[in-house]
PDB file of N, CA, C and O in Angstrom:
ATOM      1  N   MET A   1     135.967  96.341  30.804  1.00  0.00           N
ATOM      2  CA  MET A   1     136.236  95.827  29.472  1.00  0.00           C
ATOM      3  C   MET A   1     135.785  96.824  28.403  1.00  0.00           C
ATOM      4  O   MET A   1     136.320  96.818  27.294  1.00  0.00           O
ATOM      5  N   ASP A   2     134.813  97.677  28.717  1.00  0.00           N
ATOM      6  CA  ASP A   2     134.339  98.665  27.739  1.00  0.00           C
ATOM      7  C   ASP A   2     135.459  99.602  27.299  1.00  0.00           C
ATOM      8  O   ASP A   2     135.553  99.956  26.124  1.00  0.00           O
ATOM      9  N   ALA A   3     136.312 100.003  28.249  1.00  0.00           N
ATOM     10  CA  ALA A   3     137.427 100.892  27.908  1.00  0.00           C
ATOM     11  C   ALA A   3     138.398 100.174  26.972  1.00  0.00           C
ATOM     12  O   ALA A   3     138.923 100.784  26.041  1.00  0.00           O
ATOM     13  N   ALA A   4     138.638  98.894  27.210  1.00  0.00           N
ATOM     14  CA  ALA A   4     139.544  98.125  26.350  1.00  0.00           C
ATOM     15  C   ALA A   4     138.992  98.052  24.931  1.00  0.00           C
ATOM     16  O   ALA A   4     139.740  98.187  23.963  1.00  0.00           O
ATOM     17  N   ILE A   5     137.706  97.841  24.809  1.00  0.00           N
ATOM     18  CA  ILE A   5     137.080  97.780  23.483  1.00  0.00           C
ATOM     19  C   ILE A   5     137.217  99.133  22.780  1.00  0.00           C
ATOM     20  O   ILE A   5     137.496  99.181  21.582  1.00  0.00           O
ATOM     21  N   ALA A   6     137.025 100.220  23.511  1.00  0.00           N
ATOM     22  CA  ALA A   6     137.175 101.559  22.932  1.00  0.00           C
ATOM     23  C   ALA A   6     138.612 101.784  22.458  1.00  0.00           C
ATOM     24  O   ALA A   6     138.827 102.338  21.380  1.00  0.00           O
ATOM     25  N   PHE A   7     139.600 101.358  23.259  1.00  0.00           N
ATOM     26  CA  PHE A   7     141.002 101.469  22.844  1.00  0.00           C
ATOM     27  C   PHE A   7     141.244 100.680  21.557  1.00  0.00           C
ATOM     28  O   PHE A   7     141.897 101.168  20.635  1.00  0.00           O
ATOM     29  N   GLY A   8     140.715  99.461  21.505  1.00  0.00           N
ATOM     30  CA  GLY A   8     140.893  98.617  20.322  1.00  0.00           C
ATOM     31  C   GLY A   8     140.275  99.225  19.085  1.00  0.00           C
ATOM     32  O   GLY A   8     140.875  99.199  18.011  1.00  0.00           O
ATOM     33  N   GLN A   9     139.066  99.781  19.227  1.00  0.00           N
ATOM     34  CA  GLN A   9     138.407 100.388  18.074  1.00  0.00           C
ATOM     35  C   GLN A   9     139.114 101.670  17.645  1.00  0.00           C
ATOM     36  O   GLN A   9     139.143 101.993  16.457  1.00  0.00           O
ATOM     37  N   LYS A  10     139.684 102.402  18.599  1.00  0.00           N
ATOM     38  CA  LYS A  10     140.435 103.608  18.242  1.00  0.00           C
ATOM     39  C   LYS A  10     141.652 103.240  17.395  1.00  0.00           C
ATOM     40  O   LYS A  10     141.983 103.935  16.435  1.00  0.00           O
ATOM     41  N   LYS A  11     142.308 102.149  17.756  1.00  0.00           N
ATOM     42  CA  LYS A  11     143.514 101.733  17.027  1.00  0.00           C
ATOM     43  C   LYS A  11     143.182 101.037  15.703  1.00  0.00           C
ATOM     44  O   LYS A  11     143.841 101.285  14.693  1.00  0.00           O
ATOM     45  N   LEU A  12     142.159 100.163  15.702  1.00  0.00           N
ATOM     46  CA  LEU A  12     141.890  99.316  14.538  1.00  0.00           C
ATOM     47  C   LEU A  12     140.669  99.739  13.717  1.00  0.00           C
ATOM     48  O   LEU A  12     140.460  99.226  12.618  1.00  0.00           O
ATOM     49  N   GLY A  13     139.871 100.658  14.231  1.00  0.00           N
ATOM     50  CA  GLY A  13     138.715 101.149  13.484  1.00  0.00           C
ATOM     51  C   GLY A  13     137.397 100.749  14.115  1.00  0.00           C
ATOM     52  O   GLY A  13     137.288  99.721  14.783  1.00  0.00           O
ATOM     53  N   GLN A  14     136.408 101.581  13.889  1.00  0.00           N
ATOM     54  CA  GLN A  14     135.078 101.366  14.455  1.00  0.00           C
ATOM     55  C   GLN A  14     134.356 100.167  13.847  1.00  0.00           C
ATOM     56  O   GLN A  14     133.355  99.704  14.393  1.00  0.00           O
ATOM     57  N   ASN A  15     134.854  99.666  12.733  1.00  0.00           N
ATOM     58  CA  ASN A  15     134.218  98.540  12.058  1.00  0.00           C
ATOM     59  C   ASN A  15     134.613  97.200  12.668  1.00  0.00           C
ATOM     60  O   ASN A  15     134.186  96.146  12.197  1.00  0.00           O
ATOM     61  N   ILE A  16     135.433  97.245  13.723  1.00  0.00           N
ATOM     62  CA  ILE A  16     135.895  96.030  14.384  1.00  0.00           C
ATOM     63  C   ILE A  16     135.063  95.777  15.634  1.00  0.00           C
ATOM     64  O   ILE A  16     134.818  96.686  16.426  1.00  0.00           O
ATOM     65  N   VAL A  17     134.632  94.533  15.798  1.00  0.00           N
ATOM     66  CA  VAL A  17     133.875  94.113  16.974  1.00  0.00           C
ATOM     67  C   VAL A  17     134.791  93.216  17.798  1.00  0.00           C
ATOM     68  O   VAL A  17     135.435  92.311  17.266  1.00  0.00           O
ATOM     69  N   PHE A  18     134.842  93.473  19.088  1.00  0.00           N
ATOM     70  CA  PHE A  18     135.683  92.682  19.977  1.00  0.00           C
ATOM     71  C   PHE A  18     134.831  91.817  20.890  1.00  0.00           C
ATOM     72  O   PHE A  18     133.736  92.205  21.297  1.00  0.00           O
ATOM     73  N   SER A  19     135.353  90.636  21.204  1.00  0.00           N
ATOM     74  CA  SER A  19     134.671  89.757  22.150  1.00  0.00           C
ATOM     75  C   SER A  19     135.710  89.034  22.991  1.00  0.00           C
ATOM     76  O   SER A  19     136.853  88.850  22.572  1.00  0.00           O
ATOM     77  N   GLY A  20     135.301  88.636  24.158  1.00  0.00           N
ATOM     78  CA  GLY A  20     136.172  87.898  25.061  1.00  0.00           C
ATOM     79  C   GLY A  20     135.388  87.470  26.282  1.00  0.00           C
ATOM     80  O   GLY A  20     134.191  87.737  26.389  1.00  0.00           O
ATOM     81  N   ASP A  21     136.059  86.810  27.196  1.00  0.00           N
ATOM     82  CA  ASP A  21     135.356  86.309  28.374  1.00  0.00           C
ATOM     83  C   ASP A  21     135.315  87.317  29.522  1.00  0.00           C
ATOM     84  O   ASP A  21     134.743  87.024  30.572  1.00  0.00           O
ATOM     85  N   GLY A  22     135.908  88.491  29.344  1.00  0.00           N
ATOM     86  CA  GLY A  22     135.837  89.535  30.352  1.00  0.00           C
ATOM     87  C   GLY A  22     136.856  89.430  31.472  1.00  0.00           C
ATOM     88  O   GLY A  22     136.840  90.231  32.406  1.00  0.00           O
ATOM     89  N   ARG A  23     137.744  88.444  31.385  1.00  0.00           N
ATOM     90  CA  ARG A  23     138.746  88.278  32.444  1.00  0.00           C
ATOM     91  C   ARG A  23     139.993  89.097  32.147  1.00  0.00           C
ATOM     92  O   ARG A  23     140.477  89.138  31.016  1.00  0.00           O
ATOM     93  N   LEU A  24     140.500  89.746  33.188  1.00  0.00           N
ATOM     94  CA  LEU A  24     141.803  90.402  33.089  1.00  0.00           C
ATOM     95  C   LEU A  24     142.872  89.349  33.314  1.00  0.00           C
ATOM     96  O   LEU A  24     142.740  88.516  34.211  1.00  0.00           O
ATOM     97  N   VAL A  25     143.919  89.374  32.520  1.00  0.00           N
ATOM     98  CA  VAL A  25     145.054  88.471  32.711  1.00  0.00           C
ATOM     99  C   VAL A  25     146.308  89.330  32.826  1.00  0.00           C
ATOM    100  O   VAL A  25     146.274  90.525  32.533  1.00  0.00           O
ATOM    101  N   LYS A  26     147.411  88.726  33.250  1.00  0.00           N
ATOM    102  CA  LYS A  26     148.654  89.465  33.438  1.00  0.00           C
ATOM    103  C   LYS A  26     149.747  88.895  32.552  1.00  0.00           C
ATOM    104  O   LYS A  26     149.841  87.686  32.344  1.00  0.00           O
ATOM    105  N   ASP A  27     150.578  89.806  32.032  1.00  0.00           N
ATOM    106  CA  ASP A  27     151.707  89.380  31.225  1.00  0.00           C
ATOM    107  C   ASP A  27     152.904  89.070  32.128  1.00  0.00           C
ATOM    108  O   ASP A  27     152.786  89.105  33.353  1.00  0.00           O
ATOM    109  N   SER A  28     154.039  88.773  31.527  1.00  0.00           N
ATOM    110  CA  SER A  28     155.221  88.401  32.299  1.00  0.00           C
ATOM    111  C   SER A  28     155.747  89.546  33.166  1.00  0.00           C
ATOM    112  O   SER A  28     156.516  89.319  34.100  1.00  0.00           O
ATOM    113  N   LYS A  29     155.330  90.781  32.854  1.00  0.00           N
ATOM    114  CA  LYS A  29     155.737  91.952  33.651  1.00  0.00           C
ATOM    115  C   LYS A  29     154.656  92.350  34.654  1.00  0.00           C
ATOM    116  O   LYS A  29     154.718  93.422  35.256  1.00  0.00           O
ATOM    117  N   LYS A  30     153.656  91.463  34.828  1.00  0.00           N
ATOM    118  CA  LYS A  30     152.555  91.678  35.781  1.00  0.00           C
ATOM    119  C   LYS A  30     151.637  92.841  35.396  1.00  0.00           C
ATOM    120  O   LYS A  30     150.969  93.421  36.252  1.00  0.00           O
ATOM    121  N   GLN A  31     151.610  93.181  34.086  1.00  0.00           N
ATOM    122  CA  GLN A  31     150.709  94.217  33.610  1.00  0.00           C
ATOM    123  C   GLN A  31     149.411  93.567  33.135  1.00  0.00           C
ATOM    124  O   GLN A  31     149.434  92.576  32.405  1.00  0.00           O
ATOM    125  N   SER A  32     148.288  94.130  33.553  1.00  0.00           N
ATOM    126  CA  SER A  32     146.977  93.556  33.246  1.00  0.00           C
ATOM    127  C   SER A  32     146.501  93.940  31.851  1.00  0.00           C
ATOM    128  O   SER A  32     146.723  95.056  31.384  1.00  0.00           O
ATOM    129  N   TYR A  33     145.841  92.989  31.199  1.00  0.00           N
ATOM    130  CA  TYR A  33     145.249  93.244  29.889  1.00  0.00           C
ATOM    131  C   TYR A  33     144.062  92.299  29.681  1.00  0.00           C
ATOM    132  O   TYR A  33     143.919  91.287  30.366  1.00  0.00           O
ATOM    133  N   TYR A  34     143.219  92.665  28.714  1.00  0.00           N
ATOM    134  CA  TYR A  34     142.163  91.782  28.249  1.00  0.00           C
ATOM    135  C   TYR A  34     142.649  91.124  26.966  1.00  0.00           C
ATOM    136  O   TYR A  34     143.260  91.780  26.123  1.00  0.00           O
ATOM    137  N   ARG A  35     142.386  89.850  26.817  1.00  0.00           N
ATOM    138  CA  ARG A  35     142.677  89.159  25.556  1.00  0.00           C
ATOM    139  C   ARG A  35     141.360  89.071  24.801  1.00  0.00           C
ATOM    140  O   ARG A  35     140.449  88.348  25.204  1.00  0.00           O
ATOM    141  N   LEU A  36     141.267  89.812  23.707  1.00  0.00           N
ATOM    142  CA  LEU A  36     140.013  89.924  22.971  1.00  0.00           C
ATOM    143  C   LEU A  36     140.187  89.516  21.511  1.00  0.00           C
ATOM    144  O   LEU A  36     141.224  89.762  20.895  1.00  0.00           O
ATOM    145  N   LYS A  37     139.150  88.891  20.983  1.00  0.00           N
ATOM    146  CA  LYS A  37     139.105  88.507  19.574  1.00  0.00           C
ATOM    147  C   LYS A  37     138.500  89.669  18.790  1.00  0.00           C
ATOM    148  O   LYS A  37     137.452  90.199  19.162  1.00  0.00           O
ATOM    149  N   GLY A  38     139.165  90.059  17.707  1.00  0.00           N
ATOM    150  CA  GLY A  38     138.652  91.119  16.850  1.00  0.00           C
ATOM    151  C   GLY A  38     138.095  90.545  15.562  1.00  0.00           C
ATOM    152  O   GLY A  38     138.724  89.703  14.921  1.00  0.00           O
ATOM    153  N   VAL A  39     136.909  91.009  15.186  1.00  0.00           N
ATOM    154  CA  VAL A  39     136.308  90.597  13.914  1.00  0.00           C
ATOM    155  C   VAL A  39     135.860  91.838  13.144  1.00  0.00           C
ATOM    156  O   VAL A  39     135.445  92.837  13.731  1.00  0.00           O
ATOM    157  N   ASN A  40     135.954  91.751  11.832  1.00  0.00           N
ATOM    158  CA  ASN A  40     135.581  92.832  10.939  1.00  0.00           C
ATOM    159  C   ASN A  40     134.119  92.637  10.524  1.00  0.00           C
ATOM    160  O   ASN A  40     133.754  91.596   9.976  1.00  0.00           O
ATOM    161  N   LYS A  41     133.288  93.651  10.793  1.00  0.00           N
ATOM    162  CA  LYS A  41     131.852  93.552  10.468  1.00  0.00           C
ATOM    163  C   LYS A  41     131.603  93.321   8.975  1.00  0.00           C
ATOM    164  O   LYS A  41     130.731  92.536   8.602  1.00  0.00           O
ATOM    165  N   ASP A  42     132.376  94.009   8.120  1.00  0.00           N
ATOM    166  CA  ASP A  42     132.180  93.856   6.675  1.00  0.00           C
ATOM    167  C   ASP A  42     132.445  92.428   6.232  1.00  0.00           C
ATOM    168  O   ASP A  42     131.696  91.876   5.425  1.00  0.00           O
ATOM    169  N   TRP A  43     133.507  91.828   6.754  1.00  0.00           N
ATOM    170  CA  TRP A  43     133.836  90.446   6.393  1.00  0.00           C
ATOM    171  C   TRP A  43     132.725  89.505   6.840  1.00  0.00           C
ATOM    172  O   TRP A  43     132.399  88.547   6.139  1.00  0.00           O
ATOM    173  N   MET A  44     132.144  89.776   8.009  1.00  0.00           N
ATOM    174  CA  MET A  44     131.039  88.942   8.498  1.00  0.00           C
ATOM    175  C   MET A  44     129.825  89.093   7.579  1.00  0.00           C
ATOM    176  O   MET A  44     129.158  88.111   7.253  1.00  0.00           O
ATOM    177  N   ASP A  45     129.547  90.324   7.169  1.00  0.00           N
ATOM    178  CA  ASP A  45     128.405  90.578   6.282  1.00  0.00           C
ATOM    179  C   ASP A  45     128.557  89.862   4.940  1.00  0.00           C
ATOM    180  O   ASP A  45     127.567  89.541   4.283  1.00  0.00           O
ATOM    181  N   GLU A  46     129.804  89.617   4.543  1.00  0.00           N
ATOM    182  CA  GLU A  46     130.073  88.919   3.283  1.00  0.00           C
ATOM    183  C   GLU A  46     130.087  87.408   3.455  1.00  0.00           C
ATOM    184  O   GLU A  46     130.382  86.680   2.508  1.00  0.00           O
ATOM    185  N   GLY A  47     129.772  86.929   4.653  1.00  0.00           N
ATOM    186  CA  GLY A  47     129.665  85.493   4.884  1.00  0.00           C
ATOM    187  C   GLY A  47     130.878  84.839   5.511  1.00  0.00           C
ATOM    188  O   GLY A  47     130.878  83.627   5.727  1.00  0.00           O
ATOM    189  N   GLY A  48     131.907  85.606   5.807  1.00  0.00           N
ATOM    190  CA  GLY A  48     133.102  85.035   6.427  1.00  0.00           C
ATOM    191  C   GLY A  48     133.023  85.070   7.945  1.00  0.00           C
ATOM    192  O   GLY A  48     132.049  85.550   8.524  1.00  0.00           O
ATOM    193  N   SER A  49     134.057  84.557   8.568  1.00  0.00           N
ATOM    194  CA  SER A  49     134.101  84.578  10.031  1.00  0.00           C
ATOM    195  C   SER A  49     134.388  85.984  10.541  1.00  0.00           C
ATOM    196  O   SER A  49     134.018  86.334  11.661  1.00  0.00           O
ATOM    197  N   GLY A  50     135.048  86.786   9.714  1.00  0.00           N
ATOM    198  CA  GLY A  50     135.379  88.149  10.087  1.00  0.00           C
ATOM    199  C   GLY A  50     136.604  88.268  10.967  1.00  0.00           C
ATOM    200  O   GLY A  50     137.039  89.380  11.267  1.00  0.00           O
ATOM    201  N   THR A  51     137.171  87.148  11.388  1.00  0.00           N
ATOM    202  CA  THR A  51     138.266  87.181  12.348  1.00  0.00           C
ATOM    203  C   THR A  51     139.504  87.853  11.775  1.00  0.00           C
ATOM    204  O   THR A  51     140.012  87.473  10.720  1.00  0.00           O
ATOM    205  N   ILE A  52     139.978  88.866  12.502  1.00  0.00           N
ATOM    206  CA  ILE A  52     141.239  89.503  12.119  1.00  0.00           C
ATOM    207  C   ILE A  52     142.355  89.104  13.076  1.00  0.00           C
ATOM    208  O   ILE A  52     143.532  89.274  12.757  1.00  0.00           O
ATOM    209  N   GLY A  53     142.002  88.579  14.239  1.00  0.00           N
ATOM    210  CA  GLY A  53     143.013  88.106  15.171  1.00  0.00           C
ATOM    211  C   GLY A  53     142.631  88.299  16.621  1.00  0.00           C
ATOM    212  O   GLY A  53     141.542  88.771  16.946  1.00  0.00           O
ATOM    213  N   TRP A  54     143.553  87.921  17.476  1.00  0.00           N
ATOM    214  CA  TRP A  54     143.410  88.085  18.929  1.00  0.00           C
ATOM    215  C   TRP A  54     144.358  89.187  19.360  1.00  0.00           C
ATOM    216  O   TRP A  54     145.458  89.325  18.825  1.00  0.00           O
ATOM    217  N   PHE A  55     143.915  89.973  20.339  1.00  0.00           N
ATOM    218  CA  PHE A  55     144.674  91.136  20.761  1.00  0.00           C
ATOM    219  C   PHE A  55     144.738  91.214  22.284  1.00  0.00           C
ATOM    220  O   PHE A  55     143.799  90.839  22.986  1.00  0.00           O
ATOM    221  N   HIS A  56     145.869  91.711  22.774  1.00  0.00           N
ATOM    222  CA  HIS A  56     146.023  92.047  24.183  1.00  0.00           C
ATOM    223  C   HIS A  56     145.781  93.550  24.264  1.00  0.00           C
ATOM    224  O   HIS A  56     146.509  94.333  23.654  1.00  0.00           O
ATOM    225  N   ILE A  57     144.763  93.951  25.012  1.00  0.00           N
ATOM    226  CA  ILE A  57     144.454  95.369  25.149  1.00  0.00           C
ATOM    227  C   ILE A  57     144.660  95.752  26.614  1.00  0.00           C
ATOM    228  O   ILE A  57     143.946  95.294  27.506  1.00  0.00           O
ATOM    229  N   TYR A  58     145.665  96.612  26.830  1.00  0.00           N
ATOM    230  CA  TYR A  58     146.089  97.015  28.161  1.00  0.00           C
ATOM    231  C   TYR A  58     145.309  98.227  28.660  1.00  0.00           C
ATOM    232  O   TYR A  58     144.727  98.976  27.874  1.00  0.00           O
ATOM    233  N   LYS A  59     145.308  98.405  29.976  1.00  0.00           N
ATOM    234  CA  LYS A  59     144.610  99.529  30.596  1.00  0.00           C
ATOM    235  C   LYS A  59     145.169 100.878  30.163  1.00  0.00           C
ATOM    236  O   LYS A  59     144.455 101.880  30.193  1.00  0.00           O
ATOM    237  N   ASP A  60     146.441 100.916  29.759  1.00  0.00           N
ATOM    238  CA  ASP A  60     147.049 102.183  29.349  1.00  0.00           C
ATOM    239  C   ASP A  60     146.774 102.517  27.875  1.00  0.00           C
ATOM    240  O   ASP A  60     147.276 103.519  27.365  1.00  0.00           O
ATOM    241  N   GLY A  61     145.984 101.685  27.193  1.00  0.00           N
ATOM    242  CA  GLY A  61     145.599 101.951  25.813  1.00  0.00           C
ATOM    243  C   GLY A  61     146.400 101.213  24.767  1.00  0.00           C
ATOM    244  O   GLY A  61     146.085 101.299  23.580  1.00  0.00           O
ATOM    245  N   ARG A  62     147.437 100.483  25.174  1.00  0.00           N
ATOM    246  CA  ARG A  62     148.212  99.716  24.197  1.00  0.00           C
ATOM    247  C   ARG A  62     147.373  98.562  23.649  1.00  0.00           C
ATOM    248  O   ARG A  62     146.638  97.903  24.386  1.00  0.00           O
ATOM    249  N   VAL A  63     147.497  98.335  22.353  1.00  0.00           N
ATOM    250  CA  VAL A  63     146.827  97.229  21.684  1.00  0.00           C
ATOM    251  C   VAL A  63     147.925  96.422  20.985  1.00  0.00           C
ATOM    252  O   VAL A  63     148.588  96.912  20.071  1.00  0.00           O
ATOM    253  N   VAL A  64     148.102  95.183  21.432  1.00  0.00           N
ATOM    254  CA  VAL A  64     149.176  94.349  20.917  1.00  0.00           C
ATOM    255  C   VAL A  64     148.573  93.070  20.339  1.00  0.00           C
ATOM    256  O   VAL A  64     147.827  92.362  21.015  1.00  0.00           O
ATOM    257  N   GLU A  65     148.907  92.784  19.077  1.00  0.00           N
ATOM    258  CA  GLU A  65     148.392  91.563  18.463  1.00  0.00           C
ATOM    259  C   GLU A  65     148.983  90.347  19.146  1.00  0.00           C
ATOM    260  O   GLU A  65     150.186  90.292  19.400  1.00  0.00           O
ATOM    261  N   ASP A  66     148.142  89.380  19.440  1.00  0.00           N
ATOM    262  CA  ASP A  66     148.566  88.121  20.079  1.00  0.00           C
ATOM    263  C   ASP A  66     149.087  87.212  18.983  1.00  0.00           C
ATOM    264  O   ASP A  66     148.332  86.813  18.096  1.00  0.00           O
ATOM    265  N   ARG A  67     150.350  86.885  19.032  1.00  0.00           N
ATOM    266  CA  ARG A  67     150.959  86.061  17.981  1.00  0.00           C
ATOM    267  C   ARG A  67     151.325  84.726  18.486  1.00  0.00           C
ATOM    268  O   ARG A  67     151.849  83.905  17.733  1.00  0.00           O
TER     269      ARG A  67
END
């Protein structure tokens, strides 16, 4: 999961914190990814939830917003 977090921060910025349950899941094409929640540290510091969304982060480095 550490690699997935690094991919997510590379795409969305170092100010984003990711969390999830650590389970790999598979999409309809049988490709594995982590489903992680992204939060912005600055927004949290200002008293908000910081949530920017949920993301599918694949082993190949793709970061796809969960819609």
